[in-house]
C-alpha positions in Angstrom: -144.7 -67.5 -30.8 -146.7 -70.1 -28.9 -149.3 -70.4 -31.6 -146.9 -71.9 -34.1 -145.8 -74.7 -31.7 -149.4 -75.5 -30.7 -149.5 -78.8 -32.7 -146.2 -80.0 -31.2 -147.6 -79.2 -27.8 -150.7 -81.2 -28.5 -148.7 -84.2 -29.6 -146.6 -84.1 -26.5 -149.6 -83.9 -24.2 -151.3 -86.8 -26.0 -148.1 -88.9 -25.5 -147.9 -87.9 -21.9 -151.5 -88.9 -21.3 -151.0 -92.3 -23.0 -147.9 -93.0 -21.1 -149.4 -92.1 -17.7 -152.6 -94.1 -18.5 -150.8 -97.3 -19.5 -148.0 -97.3 -17.0 -149.5 -95.7 -13.9 -153.3 -95.6 -13.9 -153.7 -99.2 -14.9 -151.3 -100.1 -12.0 -153.5 -98.3 -9.5 -155.8 -100.5 -7.3 -159.1 -99.0 -8.4 -162.5 -100.6 -8.8 -165.0 -100.0 -11.5 -167.2 -98.0 -9.0 -164.3 -95.9 -7.9 -163.5 -95.2 -11.6 -167.1 -94.1 -12.2 -166.9 -91.7 -9.2 -163.5 -90.4 -10.5 -165.0 -89.9 -14.0 -167.8 -87.7 -12.4 -165.2 -85.7 -10.6 -163.3 -85.4 -13.9 -166.4 -84.0 -15.6 -166.8 -81.4 -12.9 -163.2 -80.5 -13.0 -163.4 -80.1 -16.8 -166.1 -77.6 -16.5 -164.1 -75.7 -13.9 -161.0 -75.6 -16.1 -163.0 -74.5 -19.1 -164.9 -71.7 -17.3 -162.1 -70.3 -15.2 -158.8 -70.9 -16.9 -159.8 -70.8 -20.6 -160.2 -67.0 -20.8 -156.6 -66.5 -19.6 -155.0 -69.1 -21.9 -156.8 -68.5 -25.2 -153.5 -67.9 -27.0 -152.3 -71.4 -26.4 -155.5 -73.4 -26.4 -158.6 -73.9 -28.4 -161.9 -75.2 -27.0 -161.1 -78.8 -28.1 -157.7 -78.6 -26.4 -159.3 -78.4 -22.9 -161.4 -81.5 -23.0 -159.2 -83.5 -25.3 -155.7 -82.7 -24.0 -155.3 -80.4 -21.1 -157.9 -81.6 -18.6 -157.0 -85.2 -19.0 -153.3 -84.3 -18.5 -154.1 -82.5 -15.3 -156.4 -85.4 -14.2 -153.6 -87.9 -15.0 -151.1 -85.9 -13.0 -153.0 -86.7 -9.8 -152.4 -90.4 -10.5 -148.8 -89.6 -11.3 -148.2 -87.9 -8.0 -150.0 -90.7 -6.2 -147.6 -93.2 -7.9 -144.4 -91.2 -7.8 -144.6 -90.4 -4.1 -145.8 -93.8 -2.9 -144.3 -95.4 0.2 -144.4 -98.5 2.5 -143.9 -101.4 0.2 -145.8 -104.5 1.0 -145.6 -107.9 -0.7 -148.7 -110.1 -1.1 -148.6 -113.6 -2.6 -151.6 -115.3 -4.1 -152.3 -118.5 -5.9 -154.2 -117.9 -9.2 -155.9 -119.6 -12.1 -156.5 -118.2 -15.5 -160.1 -117.4 -16.5 -161.1 -119.1 -19.7 -161.8 -116.8 -22.5 -163.8 -119.5 -24.3 -164.1 -119.4 -28.0 -161.9 -116.7 -29.5 -162.5 -117.4 -33.2 -162.5 -120.1 -35.9 -160.0 -121.5 -38.3 -160.5 -121.4 -42.1 -162.1 -124.9 -41.8 -164.7 -123.5 -39.4 -163.2 -125.3 -36.4 -163.6 -123.3 -33.1 -160.4 -122.0 -31.5 -160.4 -121.7 -27.7 -157.9 -119.6 -25.8 -156.7 -118.6 -22.4 -157.4 -115.2 -21.0 -154.7 -112.9 -19.5 -157.1 -112.1 -16.7 -156.5 -114.1 -13.6 -158.7 -115.2 -10.7 -156.8 -114.9 -7.3 -157.4 -117.4 -4.5 -160.3 -116.5 -2.2 -161.4 -114.0 -4.9 -158.9 -111.5 -3.6 -159.1 -108.2 -5.5 -162.2 -109.5 -7.3 -163.5 -106.0 -7.9 -160.2 -104.7 -9.2 -160.1 -105.9 -12.8 -157.2 -103.8 -14.0 -154.6 -105.4 -11.6 -155.7 -108.9 -12.5 -155.3 -108.4 -16.2 -151.9 -108.7 -18.0 -150.8 -108.2 -21.5 -148.4 -111.2 -22.0 -149.9 -114.6 -21.5 -146.5 -116.3 -22.0 -145.2 -114.8 -18.7 -147.9 -116.6 -16.8 -147.9 -119.8 -18.8 -147.4 -122.8 -16.4 -147.3 -120.6 -13.3 -149.9 -120.6 -10.5 -148.6 -118.0 -8.0 -148.3 -114.3 -8.3 -146.4 -112.0 -6.0 -147.5 -108.3 -6.0 -145.4 -105.5 -4.5 -147.9 -102.7 -3.5 -147.2 -99.3 -2.1 -149.5 -96.8 -0.5 -149.8 -93.8 -2.7 -149.6 -90.1 -1.7 -153.3 -89.6 -2.3 -154.3 -92.8 -0.5 -154.7 -95.1 -3.6 -152.7 -98.3 -3.5 -150.4 -98.9 -6.5 -148.6 -101.9 -7.9 -144.9 -101.3 -8.1 -143.9 -104.8 -9.2 -145.4 -108.2 -9.8 -143.8 -111.6 -10.5 -145.2 -115.0 -11.6 -143.8 -118.2 -10.2 -144.7 -121.8 -9.9 -145.6 -123.4 -6.6 -146.6 -127.0 -5.9 -150.0 -125.8 -4.5 -152.7 -126.1 -7.1 -155.5 -123.5 -6.9 -158.8 -124.3 -8.6 
């Protein structure tokens, strides 16, 4: 019975992984070095799952399911628990400037086109090592603004998470 729903199960796990990655993991205050350490733990955890759990679940999963779907989901659930059971909200306000992305392309007449980046630089280089929390998708939300207000919470597993952010305009100019 489970075998015939295996592909639906895979699609649901892929969607859950993507949802957790883009809405929770990218809103976790985590540096590149921490991410490398977590990736190492992830590799060890993958081997553990494959060696111990696989023999008992062979009906539902193939070898590719473990490394491609199941282990990432279990790994992402740690971040989900950290985010879902966070507490003690704290608000931090920073002046910011946009980093210049430089040349982003050329027009059909070979004229260089320059653009603005959606990665910001916070005053006093606050959170300088935390690239993910300083990068945003929509440049229009930050256009003409120079202050950002973050609402952080302490996660269940000790990782700080962003629960909300808001751009505003202040008369203070940060360069």
